[in-house]
C-alpha positions in Angstrom: 0.0 0.0 0.0 1.3 3.4 -0.9 -0.1 6.7 0.2 -0.6 9.6 -2.3 0.0 13.2 -1.3 -3.8 13.9 -1.0 -4.1 11.1 1.6 -1.1 12.3 3.5 -2.7 15.8 3.6 -5.9 14.3 4.9 -4.1 12.3 7.6 -2.3 15.4 8.7 -5.6 17.4 8.8 -7.3 14.7 10.8 -4.4 14.6 13.3 -4.5 18.4 13.5 -0.9 18.6 12.2 0.1 21.7 10.2 2.5 20.7 7.5 4.1 22.7 4.6 3.9 21.6 1.0 7.7 21.3 1.1 7.4 18.7 4.0 4.8 16.6 2.3 7.2 14.3 0.4 9.2 13.5 3.5 6.1 12.8 5.5 4.7 10.7 2.7 7.9 8.6 2.7 7.8 8.2 6.5 4.1 7.1 6.4 4.8 4.7 3.5 7.7 3.2 5.5 5.5 2.6 8.5 2.8 0.9 6.3 5.6 -1.2 4.8 6.5 -2.5 8.2 2.9 -3.3 8.9 2.6 -5.2 5.7 5.7 -7.2 6.7 4.1 -8.1 10.1 0.9 -9.2 8.3 3.1 -11.8 6.3 4.3 -13.5 9.5 2.8 -16.9 10.0 1.4 -17.0 13.6 -0.6 -20.2 13.2 -0.4 -22.2 16.4 1.3 -19.4 18.3 -0.4 -18.8 21.6 -1.1 -15.1 22.3 0.8 -13.4 25.0 -0.9 -11.8 28.0 -3.0 -8.8 26.9 -5.3 -6.5 28.6 -8.1 -9.1 28.6 -6.1 -11.6 30.6 -4.3 -9.4 33.1 -5.8 -8.8 36.5 -5.4 -5.4 37.9 -3.5 -5.1 41.1 -5.4 -3.0 43.7 -4.5 -1.4 47.0 -6.7 -0.5 49.9 -8.3 2.9 49.4 -7.2 4.6 52.6 -6.9 8.4 53.2 -3.7 9.5 54.8 -2.0 12.8 55.3 1.2 11.5 53.7 3.3 12.1 56.9 5.5 14.6 55.0 4.1 18.0 55.7 7.5 19.4 56.6 9.1 18.1 53.5 6.3 19.6 51.3 6.4 23.0 53.1 10.2 23.1 52.7 9.6 23.7 48.9 7.4 26.7 49.6 9.0 30.1 49.1 7.2 31.3 52.3 5.3 29.4 55.0 3.8 30.3 58.3 3.3 27.3 60.6 1.7 24.5 58.6 0.4 26.8 55.9 1.6 28.2 52.6 1.6 32.0 52.4 0.7 33.5 49.1 0.3 37.1 47.9 -3.1 38.6 48.1 -4.8 38.4 44.7 -8.3 39.8 45.6 -8.7 43.3 47.0 
C-alpha cells in the first residue's frame, strides 16, 4: 500500500498537524515506510502461536483505598517560598 499526497494531507488534517507543502514528500515517505513494516508483520505466520498476556487476561492489582496525610508535611512545606506554621503563604490576589 502506498499513500498519495492527498491522503497524507488528509491524515495530517485529521491529526491536526500543520504541514508545509515542502514537508509533504518527507512525511509521505515516512508514512509509507510505517505501512511497509505493517505489511511485513501481516506476512508472519502466527498459526499455532499462543497469544501473550494482553489486557483481557491481566488482573489489575489494587491497594486499599485509605486516606492518609502522607506524613511529609514538613518536606512539602520546605519547597514553599514562604510558609507560616503548617500553611503556605501567598500574595493577596483579591482586593
